[in-house]
CHARMM-style PDB file with segment names, atoms N, HN, CA, C and O in Angstrom:
ATOM      1  N   MET     1      68.296 122.754  40.432  1.00  0.00      PROA
ATOM      2  CA  MET     1      67.367 122.127  40.977  1.00  0.00      PROA
ATOM      3  C   MET     1      66.371 121.369  40.754  1.00  0.00      PROA
ATOM      4  O   MET     1      65.337 121.951  40.428  1.00  0.00      PROA
ATOM      5  N   LYS     2      66.341 120.090  40.833  1.00  0.00      PROA
ATOM      6  HN  LYS     2      67.181 119.617  41.098  1.00  0.00      PROA
ATOM      7  CA  LYS     2      65.026 119.439  40.391  1.00  0.00      PROA
ATOM      8  C   LYS     2      64.114 118.466  41.438  1.00  0.00      PROA
ATOM      9  O   LYS     2      64.749 117.703  42.166  1.00  0.00      PROA
ATOM     10  N   TYR     3      63.295 118.474  41.487  1.00  0.00      PROA
ATOM     11  HN  TYR     3      62.779 119.094  40.895  1.00  0.00      PROA
ATOM     12  CA  TYR     3      62.911 117.529  42.799  1.00  0.00      PROA
ATOM     13  C   TYR     3      61.435 116.565  41.884  1.00  0.00      PROA
ATOM     14  O   TYR     3      61.063 116.943  40.773  1.00  0.00      PROA
ATOM     15  N   ALA     4      60.882 115.538  42.486  1.00  0.00      PROA
ATOM     16  HN  ALA     4      61.183 115.231  43.388  1.00  0.00      PROA
ATOM     17  CA  ALA     4      60.278 115.065  42.092  1.00  0.00      PROA
ATOM     18  C   ALA     4      58.656 115.970  42.151  1.00  0.00      PROA
ATOM     19  O   ALA     4      58.079 116.514  43.092  1.00  0.00      PROA
ATOM     20  N   GLN     5      58.281 115.814  40.636  1.00  0.00      PROA
ATOM     21  HN  GLN     5      58.750 115.372  39.871  1.00  0.00      PROA
ATOM     22  CA  GLN     5      56.848 116.518  40.222  1.00  0.00      PROA
ATOM     23  C   GLN     5      56.325 116.069  41.268  1.00  0.00      PROA
ATOM     24  O   GLN     5      56.653 114.940  41.633  1.00  0.00      PROA
ATOM     25  N   GLY     6      55.200 116.969  42.166  1.00  0.00      PROA
ATOM     26  HN  GLY     6      54.934 117.886  41.869  1.00  0.00      PROA
ATOM     27  CA  GLY     6      54.503 116.668  42.893  1.00  0.00      PROA
ATOM     28  C   GLY     6      54.721 116.522  44.557  1.00  0.00      PROA
ATOM     29  O   GLY     6      53.871 116.080  45.330  1.00  0.00      PROA
ATOM     30  N   THR     7      55.882 116.933  44.872  1.00  0.00      PROA
ATOM     31  HN  THR     7      56.573 117.292  44.244  1.00  0.00      PROA
ATOM     32  CA  THR     7      56.599 116.567  46.215  1.00  0.00      PROA
ATOM     33  C   THR     7      56.042 118.175  46.641  1.00  0.00      PROA
ATOM     34  O   THR     7      55.773 119.103  45.878  1.00  0.00      PROA
ATOM     35  N   HSD     8      55.974 118.120  48.315  1.00  0.00      PROA
ATOM     36  HN  HSD     8      56.193 117.367  48.934  1.00  0.00      PROA
ATOM     37  CA  HSD     8      56.061 119.213  48.735  1.00  0.00      PROA
ATOM     38  C   HSD     8      57.286 120.313  48.286  1.00  0.00      PROA
ATOM     39  O   HSD     8      57.167 121.490  47.946  1.00  0.00      PROA
ATOM     40  N   LYS     9      58.682 119.352  48.437  1.00  0.00      PROA
ATOM     41  HN  LYS     9      58.778 118.396  48.714  1.00  0.00      PROA
ATOM     42  CA  LYS     9      59.765 120.376  48.324  1.00  0.00      PROA
ATOM     43  C   LYS     9      59.669 120.888  46.490  1.00  0.00      PROA
ATOM     44  O   LYS     9      59.988 121.919  45.898  1.00  0.00      PROA
ATOM     45  N   SER    10      59.201 119.864  46.154  1.00  0.00      PROA
ATOM     46  HN  SER    10      58.942 119.027  46.635  1.00  0.00      PROA
ATOM     47  CA  SER    10      59.290 120.264  44.068  1.00  0.00      PROA
ATOM     48  C   SER    10      57.828 121.814  44.073  1.00  0.00      PROA
ATOM     49  O   SER    10      58.171 122.840  43.485  1.00  0.00      PROA
ATOM     50  N   TRP    11      56.751 121.801  44.565  1.00  0.00      PROA
ATOM     51  HN  TRP    11      56.472 120.968  45.043  1.00  0.00      PROA
ATOM     52  CA  TRP    11      55.951 122.663  44.706  1.00  0.00      PROA
ATOM     53  C   TRP    11      56.553 123.966  45.799  1.00  0.00      PROA
ATOM     54  O   TRP    11      56.286 125.046  45.273  1.00  0.00      PROA
ATOM     55  N   LEU    12      56.843 124.040  46.339  1.00  0.00      PROA
ATOM     56  HN  LEU    12      57.060 123.163  46.766  1.00  0.00      PROA
ATOM     57  CA  LEU    12      57.423 125.065  47.254  1.00  0.00      PROA
ATOM     58  C   LEU    12      59.070 125.861  46.435  1.00  0.00      PROA
ATOM     59  O   LEU    12      59.451 127.000  46.704  1.00  0.00      PROA
ATOM     60  N   GLU    13      59.658 125.082  45.632  1.00  0.00      PROA
ATOM     61  HN  GLU    13      59.349 124.157  45.413  1.00  0.00      PROA
ATOM     62  CA  GLU    13      60.605 125.708  44.901  1.00  0.00      PROA
ATOM     63  C   GLU    13      60.012 126.587  43.585  1.00  0.00      PROA
ATOM     64  O   GLU    13      60.583 127.534  43.046  1.00  0.00      PROA
ATOM     65  N   SER    14      58.834 126.064  43.258  1.00  0.00      PROA
ATOM     66  HN  SER    14      58.369 125.295  43.696  1.00  0.00      PROA
ATOM     67  CA  SER    14      58.556 126.787  41.696  1.00  0.00      PROA
ATOM     68  C   SER    14      57.604 127.358  42.249  1.00  0.00      PROA
ATOM     69  O   SER    14      56.959 127.870  41.333  1.00  0.00      PROA
ATOM     70  N   CYS    15      57.219 127.537  43.020  1.00  0.00      PROA
ATOM     71  HN  CYS    15      57.742 127.121  43.764  1.00  0.00      PROA
ATOM     72  CA  CYS    15      55.583 128.307  43.154  1.00  0.00      PROA
ATOM     73  C   CYS    15      56.391 130.050  44.143  1.00  0.00      PROA
ATOM     74  O   CYS    15      57.350 130.367  44.846  1.00  0.00      PROA
ATOM     75  N   PRO    16      55.459 130.502  43.663  1.00  0.00      PROA
ATOM     76  CA  PRO    16      55.813 132.469  44.590  1.00  0.00      PROA
ATOM     77  C   PRO    16      55.328 132.083  45.980  1.00  0.00      PROA
ATOM     78  O   PRO    16      54.666 131.054  46.118  1.00  0.00      PROA
ATOM     79  N   ILE    17      55.479 132.476  46.502  1.00  0.00      PROA
ATOM     80  HN  ILE    17      56.017 133.312  46.390  1.00  0.00      PROA
ATOM     81  CA  ILE    17      55.419 132.783  48.128  1.00  0.00      PROA
ATOM     82  C   ILE    17      53.985 133.243  48.015  1.00  0.00      PROA
ATOM     83  O   ILE    17      53.566 132.489  48.893  1.00  0.00      PROA
ATOM     84  N   ASN    18      52.633 134.057  47.519  1.00  0.00      PROA
ATOM     85  HN  ASN    18      52.974 134.669  46.806  1.00  0.00      PROA
ATOM     86  CA  ASN    18      51.870 134.689  47.803  1.00  0.00      PROA
ATOM     87  C   ASN    18      50.690 133.422  47.091  1.00  0.00      PROA
ATOM     88  O   ASN    18      49.476 133.551  46.938  1.00  0.00      PROA
ATOM     89  N   ASP    19      51.461 132.373  46.796  1.00  0.00      PROA
ATOM     90  HN  ASP    19      52.448 132.268  46.921  1.00  0.00      PROA
ATOM     91  CA  ASP    19      50.235 131.387  45.811  1.00  0.00      PROA
ATOM     92  C   ASP    19      49.601 130.555  47.079  1.00  0.00      PROA
ATOM     93  O   ASP    19      50.132 129.921  47.990  1.00  0.00      PROA
ATOM     94  N   CYS    20      48.403 130.798  46.781  1.00  0.00      PROA
ATOM     95  HN  CYS    20      47.971 131.313  46.041  1.00  0.00      PROA
ATOM     96  CA  CYS    20      47.458 129.372  47.822  1.00  0.00      PROA
ATOM     97  C   CYS    20      48.411 128.369  47.256  1.00  0.00      PROA
ATOM     98  O   CYS    20      49.456 128.697  47.819  1.00  0.00      PROA
ATOM     99  N   ASN    21      48.696 127.361  46.498  1.00  0.00      PROA
ATOM    100  HN  ASN    21      47.848 127.094  46.041  1.00  0.00      PROA
ATOM    101  CA  ASN    21      49.295 126.790  46.667  1.00  0.00      PROA
ATOM    102  C   ASN    21      51.118 126.466  47.256  1.00  0.00      PROA
ATOM    103  O   ASN    21      51.673 125.369  47.317  1.00  0.00      PROA
ATOM    104  N   PHE    22      51.532 127.441  47.513  1.00  0.00      PROA
ATOM    105  HN  PHE    22      51.081 128.332  47.463  1.00  0.00      PROA
ATOM    106  CA  PHE    22      52.742 127.372  48.101  1.00  0.00      PROA
ATOM    107  C   PHE    22      52.236 127.487  49.660  1.00  0.00      PROA
ATOM    108  O   PHE    22      53.043 126.984  50.441  1.00  0.00      PROA
ATOM    109  N   LYS    23      51.244 127.960  50.177  1.00  0.00      PROA
ATOM    110  HN  LYS    23      50.588 128.368  49.542  1.00  0.00      PROA
ATOM    111  CA  LYS    23      50.657 128.134  51.373  1.00  0.00      PROA
ATOM    112  C   LYS    23      50.093 126.574  51.923  1.00  0.00      PROA
ATOM    113  O   LYS    23      50.114 126.116  53.065  1.00  0.00      PROA
ATOM    114  N   SER    24      49.663 126.054  50.835  1.00  0.00      PROA
ATOM    115  HN  SER    24      49.646 126.426  49.907  1.00  0.00      PROA
ATOM    116  CA  SER    24      49.202 124.254  51.633  1.00  0.00      PROA
ATOM    117  C   SER    24      50.329 123.669  51.782  1.00  0.00      PROA
ATOM    118  O   SER    24      50.506 123.157  52.888  1.00  0.00      PROA
ATOM    119  N   HSD    25      51.327 123.558  50.863  1.00  0.00      PROA
ATOM    120  HN  HSD    25      51.184 123.973  49.965  1.00  0.00      PROA
ATOM    121  CA  HSD    25      52.632 122.382  50.612  1.00  0.00      PROA
ATOM    122  C   HSD    25      53.431 123.282  51.790  1.00  0.00      PROA
ATOM    123  O   HSD    25      54.434 122.650  52.122  1.00  0.00      PROA
ATOM    124  N   LEU    26      53.335 124.371  52.427  1.00  0.00      PROA
ATOM    125  HN  LEU    26      52.520 124.885  52.158  1.00  0.00      PROA
ATOM    126  CA  LEU    26      54.205 124.851  53.316  1.00  0.00      PROA
ATOM    127  C   LEU    26      53.789 124.115  54.949  1.00  0.00      PROA
ATOM    128  O   LEU    26      54.504 123.800  55.900  1.00  0.00      PROA
ATOM    129  N   GLN    27      52.040 124.020  54.676  1.00  0.00      PROA
ATOM    130  HN  GLN    27      51.460 124.276  53.903  1.00  0.00      PROA
ATOM    131  CA  GLN    27      51.695 123.364  56.202  1.00  0.00      PROA
ATOM    132  C   GLN    27      51.901 121.885  56.199  1.00  0.00      PROA
ATOM    133  O   GLN    27      52.038 121.083  57.122  1.00  0.00      PROA
ATOM    134  N   ALA    28      51.881 121.725  54.638  1.00  0.00      PROA
ATOM    135  HN  ALA    28      51.769 122.377  53.888  1.00  0.00      PROA
ATOM    136  CA  ALA    28      51.922 119.480  54.823  1.00  0.00      PROA
ATOM    137  C   ALA    28      53.456 119.330  54.977  1.00  0.00      PROA
ATOM    138  O   ALA    28      53.953 118.488  55.725  1.00  0.00      PROA
ATOM    139  N   ALA    29      54.286 120.326  54.112  1.00  0.00      PROA
ATOM    140  HN  ALA    29      53.882 121.009  53.504  1.00  0.00      PROA
ATOM    141  CA  ALA    29      55.685 119.998  54.194  1.00  0.00      PROA
ATOM    142  C   ALA    29      56.229 119.602  55.854  1.00  0.00      PROA
ATOM    143  O   ALA    29      56.208 120.331  56.845  1.00  0.00      PROA
ATOM    144  N   SER    30      56.699 118.204  55.727  1.00  0.00      PROA
ATOM    145  HN  SER    30      56.717 117.612  54.921  1.00  0.00      PROA
ATOM    146  CA  SER    30      57.817 118.061  56.975  1.00  0.00      PROA
ATOM    147  C   SER    30      58.563 119.271  57.950  1.00  0.00      PROA
ATOM    148  O   SER    30      58.241 120.458  57.919  1.00  0.00      PROA
ATOM    149  N   ILE    31      59.344 118.844  58.584  1.00  0.00      PROA
ATOM    150  HN  ILE    31      59.606 117.879  58.610  1.00  0.00      PROA
ATOM    151  CA  ILE    31      60.203 119.549  59.190  1.00  0.00      PROA
ATOM    152  C   ILE    31      61.505 119.328  58.383  1.00  0.00      PROA
ATOM    153  O   ILE    31      62.013 120.382  57.998  1.00  0.00      PROA
ATOM    154  N   GLU    32      62.096 118.305  58.076  1.00  0.00      PROA
ATOM    155  HN  GLU    32      61.684 117.450  58.389  1.00  0.00      PROA
ATOM    156  CA  GLU    32      63.065 117.657  57.167  1.00  0.00      PROA
ATOM    157  C   GLU    32      63.127 118.355  55.882  1.00  0.00      PROA
ATOM    158  O   GLU    32      64.175 118.783  55.398  1.00  0.00      PROA
ATOM    159  N   GLU    33      61.909 118.462  55.318  1.00  0.00      PROA
ATOM    160  HN  GLU    33      61.058 118.115  55.711  1.00  0.00      PROA
ATOM    161  CA  GLU    33      61.467 118.605  53.578  1.00  0.00      PROA
ATOM    162  C   GLU    33      62.420 120.084  53.678  1.00  0.00      PROA
ATOM    163  O   GLU    33      63.423 120.372  53.024  1.00  0.00      PROA
ATOM    164  N   LEU    34      61.637 120.978  54.860  1.00  0.00      PROA
ATOM    165  HN  LEU    34      60.823 120.744  55.392  1.00  0.00      PROA
ATOM    166  CA  LEU    34      61.777 123.051  54.840  1.00  0.00      PROA
ATOM    167  C   LEU    34      63.117 122.732  55.214  1.00  0.00      PROA
ATOM    168  O   LEU    34      63.901 123.508  54.667  1.00  0.00      PROA
ATOM    169  N   GLN    35      63.770 121.747  56.056  1.00  0.00      PROA
ATOM    170  HN  GLN    35      63.133 121.117  56.500  1.00  0.00      PROA
ATOM    171  CA  GLN    35      65.528 122.026  56.364  1.00  0.00      PROA
ATOM    172  C   GLN    35      65.969 121.766  55.090  1.00  0.00      PROA
ATOM    173  O   GLN    35      66.176 122.893  54.641  1.00  0.00      PROA
ATOM    174  N   GLU    36      66.137 121.276  54.561  1.00  0.00      PROA
ATOM    175  HN  GLU    36      65.969 120.360  54.926  1.00  0.00      PROA
ATOM    176  CA  GLU    36      66.632 120.229  53.502  1.00  0.00      PROA
ATOM    177  C   GLU    36      67.278 122.079  52.074  1.00  0.00      PROA
ATOM    178  O   GLU    36      68.246 122.633  51.553  1.00  0.00      PROA
ATOM    179  N   LEU    37      64.997 122.135  52.306  1.00  0.00      PROA
ATOM    180  HN  LEU    37      64.210 121.685  52.729  1.00  0.00      PROA
ATOM    181  CA  LEU    37      64.439 123.451  51.187  1.00  0.00      PROA
ATOM    182  C   LEU    37      66.051 124.470  51.557  1.00  0.00      PROA
ATOM    183  O   LEU    37      67.052 124.598  50.851  1.00  0.00      PROA
ATOM    184  N   ILE    38      65.717 125.095  53.031  1.00  0.00      PROA
ATOM    185  HN  ILE    38      64.905 124.991  53.604  1.00  0.00      PROA
ATOM    186  CA  ILE    38      66.474 125.969  52.924  1.00  0.00      PROA
ATOM    187  C   ILE    38      68.191 125.713  53.163  1.00  0.00      PROA
ATOM    188  O   ILE    38      69.028 126.519  53.570  1.00  0.00      PROA
ATOM    189  N   ASN    39      68.326 124.568  52.831  1.00  0.00      PROA
ATOM    190  HN  ASN    39      67.646 123.913  52.501  1.00  0.00      PROA
ATOM    191  CA  ASN    39      69.811 124.297  52.461  1.00  0.00      PROA
ATOM    192  C   ASN    39      70.326 124.296  51.071  1.00  0.00      PROA
ATOM    193  O   ASN    39      71.492 124.433  50.701  1.00  0.00      PROA
ATOM    194  N   GLU    40      68.916 124.061  50.141  1.00  0.00      PROA
ATOM    195  HN  GLU    40      67.969 123.950  50.441  1.00  0.00      PROA
ATOM    196  CA  GLU    40      69.234 123.928  49.098  1.00  0.00      PROA
ATOM    197  C   GLU    40      69.783 125.062  47.932  1.00  0.00      PROA
ATOM    198  O   GLU    40      70.661 125.343  47.116  1.00  0.00      PROA
ATOM    199  N   LEU    41      68.287 125.527  48.675  1.00  0.00      PROA
ATOM    200  HN  LEU    41      67.574 125.299  49.338  1.00  0.00      PROA
ATOM    201  CA  LEU    41      67.855 126.477  47.632  1.00  0.00      PROA
ATOM    202  C   LEU    41      69.217 127.891  47.506  1.00  0.00      PROA
ATOM    203  O   LEU    41      69.799 128.490  48.410  1.00  0.00      PROA
ATOM    204  N   PRO    42      69.326 128.011  46.062  1.00  0.00      PROA
ATOM    205  CA  PRO    42      70.178 129.687  45.719  1.00  0.00      PROA
ATOM    206  C   PRO    42      70.057 130.569  46.472  1.00  0.00      PROA
ATOM    207  O   PRO    42      68.998 131.137  46.206  1.00  0.00      PROA
ATOM    208  N   GLU    43      70.583 131.061  47.344  1.00  0.00      PROA
ATOM    209  HN  GLU    43      71.444 130.600  47.560  1.00  0.00      PROA
ATOM    210  CA  GLU    43      69.738 132.725  47.875  1.00  0.00      PROA
ATOM    211  C   GLU    43      69.505 133.624  46.727  1.00  0.00      PROA
ATOM    212  O   GLU    43      68.608 134.458  46.850  1.00  0.00      PROA
ATOM    213  N   LYS    44      70.234 133.571  45.543  1.00  0.00      PROA
ATOM    214  HN  LYS    44      70.962 132.894  45.443  1.00  0.00      PROA
ATOM    215  CA  LYS    44      69.912 134.306  44.571  1.00  0.00      PROA
ATOM    216  C   LYS    44      68.530 134.270  44.257  1.00  0.00      PROA
ATOM    217  O   LYS    44      68.156 133.364  43.512  1.00  0.00      PROA
ATOM    218  N   GLY    45      67.247 135.533  44.921  1.00  0.00      PROA
ATOM    219  HN  GLY    45      67.550 136.269  45.526  1.00  0.00      PROA
ATOM    220  CA  GLY    45      66.665 135.090  43.684  1.00  0.00      PROA
ATOM    221  C   GLY    45      65.253 134.820  45.023  1.00  0.00      PROA
ATOM    222  O   GLY    45      64.133 135.322  45.109  1.00  0.00      PROA
ATOM    223  N   ASN    46      66.053 133.715  45.979  1.00  0.00      PROA
ATOM    224  HN  ASN    46      66.963 133.307  45.910  1.00  0.00      PROA
ATOM    225  CA  ASN    46      64.933 133.168  46.830  1.00  0.00      PROA
ATOM    226  C   ASN    46      65.034 133.718  48.270  1.00  0.00      PROA
ATOM    227  O   ASN    46      64.421 133.050  49.103  1.00  0.00      PROA
ATOM    228  N   LYS    47      65.650 134.740  48.694  1.00  0.00      PROA
ATOM    229  HN  LYS    47      66.149 135.283  48.018  1.00  0.00      PROA
ATOM    230  CA  LYS    47      65.850 135.598  49.571  1.00  0.00      PROA
ATOM    231  C   LYS    47      64.114 135.989  50.313  1.00  0.00      PROA
ATOM    232  O   LYS    47      64.018 136.149  51.530  1.00  0.00      PROA
ATOM    233  N   SER    48      63.345 136.057  49.742  1.00  0.00      PROA
ATOM    234  HN  SER    48      63.423 135.927  48.754  1.00  0.00      PROA
ATOM    235  CA  SER    48      62.176 136.396  50.365  1.00  0.00      PROA
ATOM    236  C   SER    48      61.355 134.626  50.932  1.00  0.00      PROA
ATOM    237  O   SER    48      60.628 134.297  51.869  1.00  0.00      PROA
ATOM    238  N   LYS    49      61.981 133.896  49.765  1.00  0.00      PROA
ATOM    239  HN  LYS    49      62.571 134.163  49.003  1.00  0.00      PROA
ATOM    240  CA  LYS    49      60.871 132.742  50.123  1.00  0.00      PROA
ATOM    241  C   LYS    49      61.960 132.254  51.263  1.00  0.00      PROA
ATOM    242  O   LYS    49      61.577 132.371  52.427  1.00  0.00      PROA
ATOM    243  N   ILE    50      63.557 131.607  50.997  1.00  0.00      PROA
ATOM    244  HN  ILE    50      63.868 131.513  50.051  1.00  0.00      PROA
ATOM    245  CA  ILE    50      64.148 131.318  51.951  1.00  0.00      PROA
ATOM    246  C   ILE    50      63.775 131.915  53.214  1.00  0.00      PROA
ATOM    247  O   ILE    50      64.345 131.354  54.150  1.00  0.00      PROA
ATOM    248  N   LYS    51      62.648 133.310  53.724  1.00  0.00      PROA
ATOM    249  HN  LYS    51      62.185 133.765  52.963  1.00  0.00      PROA
ATOM    250  CA  LYS    51      62.745 134.484  55.090  1.00  0.00      PROA
ATOM    251  C   LYS    51      61.783 133.194  55.333  1.00  0.00      PROA
ATOM    252  O   LYS    51      62.077 132.233  56.043  1.00  0.00      PROA
ATOM    253  N   VAL    52      60.486 133.375  54.548  1.00  0.00      PROA
ATOM    254  HN  VAL    52      60.246 134.156  53.971  1.00  0.00      PROA
ATOM    255  CA  VAL    52      59.809 132.561  54.347  1.00  0.00      PROA
ATOM    256  C   VAL    52      59.640 130.795  55.077  1.00  0.00      PROA
ATOM    257  O   VAL    52      58.924 130.711  56.074  1.00  0.00      PROA
ATOM    258  N   LEU    53      60.108 129.874  54.700  1.00  0.00      PROA
ATOM    259  HN  LEU    53      60.690 129.942  53.890  1.00  0.00      PROA
ATOM    260  CA  LEU    53      60.457 129.168  55.305  1.00  0.00      PROA
ATOM    261  C   LEU    53      61.422 128.696  56.372  1.00  0.00      PROA
ATOM    262  O   LEU    53      61.437 127.554  56.831  1.00  0.00      PROA
ATOM    263  N   GLN    54      62.122 129.560  56.676  1.00  0.00      PROA
ATOM    264  HN  GLN    54      62.110 130.487  56.303  1.00  0.00      PROA
ATOM    265  CA  GLN    54      63.079 129.885  57.716  1.00  0.00      PROA
ATOM    266  C   GLN    54      62.109 130.369  59.113  1.00  0.00      PROA
ATOM    267  O   GLN    54      62.343 130.395  60.321  1.00  0.00      PROA
ATOM    268  N   ALA    55      61.021 130.698  58.343  1.00  0.00      PROA
ATOM    269  HN  ALA    55      60.830 130.678  57.361  1.00  0.00      PROA
ATOM    270  CA  ALA    55      60.151 131.225  59.576  1.00  0.00      PROA
ATOM    271  C   ALA    55      58.915 130.505  59.815  1.00  0.00      PROA
ATOM    272  O   ALA    55      58.102 130.830  60.680  1.00  0.00      PROA
ATOM    273  N   GLU    56      58.818 129.717  59.186  1.00  0.00      PROA
ATOM    274  HN  GLU    56      59.478 129.452  58.483  1.00  0.00      PROA
ATOM    275  CA  GLU    56      57.413 127.939  59.349  1.00  0.00      PROA
ATOM    276  C   GLU    56      58.656 127.756  60.292  1.00  0.00      PROA
ATOM    277  O   GLU    56      58.448 128.247  61.401  1.00  0.00      PROA
ATOM    278  N   LEU    57      59.960 127.149  60.137  1.00  0.00      PROA
ATOM    279  HN  LEU    57      60.129 126.750  59.236  1.00  0.00      PROA
ATOM    280  CA  LEU    57      60.805 125.837  60.837  1.00  0.00      PROA
ATOM    281  C   LEU    57      61.417 126.243  61.280  1.00  0.00      PROA
ATOM    282  O   LEU    57      62.518 125.719  61.447  1.00  0.00      PROA
ATOM    283  N   ARG    58      61.059 127.645  61.842  1.00  0.00      PROA
ATOM    284  HN  ARG    58      60.165 128.071  61.707  1.00  0.00      PROA
ATOM    285  CA  ARG    58      61.291 127.848  64.191  1.00  0.00      PROA
ATOM    286  C   ARG    58      60.041 128.260  64.535  1.00  0.00      PROA
ATOM    287  O   ARG    58      59.758 128.589  65.687  1.00  0.00      PROA
ATOM    288  N   LYS    59      58.949 128.271  63.252  1.00  0.00      PROA
ATOM    289  HN  LYS    59      59.179 128.004  62.316  1.00  0.00      PROA
ATOM    290  CA  LYS    59      57.661 127.995  64.624  1.00  0.00      PROA
ATOM    291  C   LYS    59      57.591 126.598  64.700  1.00  0.00      PROA
ATOM    292  O   LYS    59      57.379 126.078  65.795  1.00  0.00      PROA
ATOM    293  N   ARG    60      57.735 125.932  63.717  1.00  0.00      PROA
ATOM    294  HN  ARG    60      57.907 126.354  62.827  1.00  0.00      PROA
ATOM    295  CA  ARG    60      57.352 124.419  63.622  1.00  0.00      PROA
ATOM    296  C   ARG    60      58.247 123.516  65.264  1.00  0.00      PROA
ATOM    297  O   ARG    60      57.741 122.698  66.032  1.00  0.00      PROA
ATOM    298  N   LEU    61      59.745 124.144  65.279  1.00  0.00      PROA
ATOM    299  HN  LEU    61      60.156 124.809  64.655  1.00  0.00      PROA
ATOM    300  CA  LEU    61      60.584 123.851  66.317  1.00  0.00      PROA
ATOM    301  C   LEU    61      60.580 124.552  67.305  1.00  0.00      PROA
ATOM    302  O   LEU    61      61.563 124.560  68.047  1.00  0.00      PROA
ATOM    303  N   LYS    62      59.768 125.111  67.493  1.00  0.00      PROA
ATOM    304  HN  LYS    62      58.970 125.104  66.890  1.00  0.00      PROA
ATOM    305  CA  LYS    62      59.136 125.797  68.694  1.00  0.00      PROA
ATOM    306  C   LYS    62      57.998 124.708  69.506  1.00  0.00      PROA
ATOM    307  O   LYS    62      57.946 124.050  70.545  1.00  0.00      PROA
ATOM    308  N   GLU    63      57.278 124.955  68.476  1.00  0.00      PROA
ATOM    309  HN  GLU    63      57.320 125.490  67.632  1.00  0.00      PROA
ATOM    310  CA  GLU    63      56.232 123.743  68.842  1.00  0.00      PROA
ATOM    311  C   GLU    63      56.506 122.495  68.702  1.00  0.00      PROA
ATOM    312  O   GLU    63      55.751 121.539  68.520  1.00  0.00      PROA
ATOM    313  N   ASN    64      57.496 122.544  68.784  1.00  0.00      PROA
ATOM    314  HN  ASN    64      58.109 123.320  68.932  1.00  0.00      PROA
ATOM    315  CA  ASN    64      57.847 120.695  68.762  1.00  0.00      PROA
ATOM    316  C   ASN    64      58.195 120.842  70.184  1.00  0.00      PROA
ATOM    317  O   ASN    64      57.817 119.968  70.964  1.00  0.00      PROA
ATOM    318  N   ALA    65      59.255 122.419  70.852  1.00  0.00      PROA
ATOM    319  HN  ALA    65      59.562 123.129  70.219  1.00  0.00      PROA
ATOM    320  CA  ALA    65      60.251 122.050  71.965  1.00  0.00      PROA
ATOM    321  C   ALA    65      59.202 122.567  72.709  1.00  0.00      PROA
ATOM    322  O   ALA    65      59.633 122.872  73.821  1.00  0.00      PROA
ATOM    323  N   ASP    66      57.805 122.845  72.577  1.00  0.00      PROA
ATOM    324  HN  ASP    66      57.455 122.597  71.673  1.00  0.00      PROA
ATOM    325  CA  ASP    66      56.843 123.224  73.560  1.00  0.00      PROA
ATOM    326  C   ASP    66      55.910 121.821  74.250  1.00  0.00      PROA
ATOM    327  O   ASP    66      55.215 121.747  75.264  1.00  0.00      PROA
ATOM    328  N   LYS    67      56.116 121.229  73.634  1.00  0.00      PROA
ATOM    329  HN  LYS    67      56.680 121.289  72.811  1.00  0.00      PROA
ATOM    330  CA  LYS    67      54.775 119.797  73.477  1.00  0.00      PROA
ATOM    331  C   LYS    67      55.780 118.669  74.395  1.00  0.00      PROA
ATOM    332  OT1 LYS    67      55.384 117.524  74.610  1.00  0.00      PROA
TER     333      LYS     67
END
């Protein structure tokens, strides 16, 4: 899977979850980008990354619901 270089989705796909770049792009990515990436990432080799993305998505959706 290839995303435009330098986009949040590209960084989130290619960086390990413990990388500071992953964390900063995770915070900057939109809800839509997170949803798309979760749906497009293959589960094999990405289970931990998908869990982190899902947790961030749940957190954001909860924050939006509380507003």
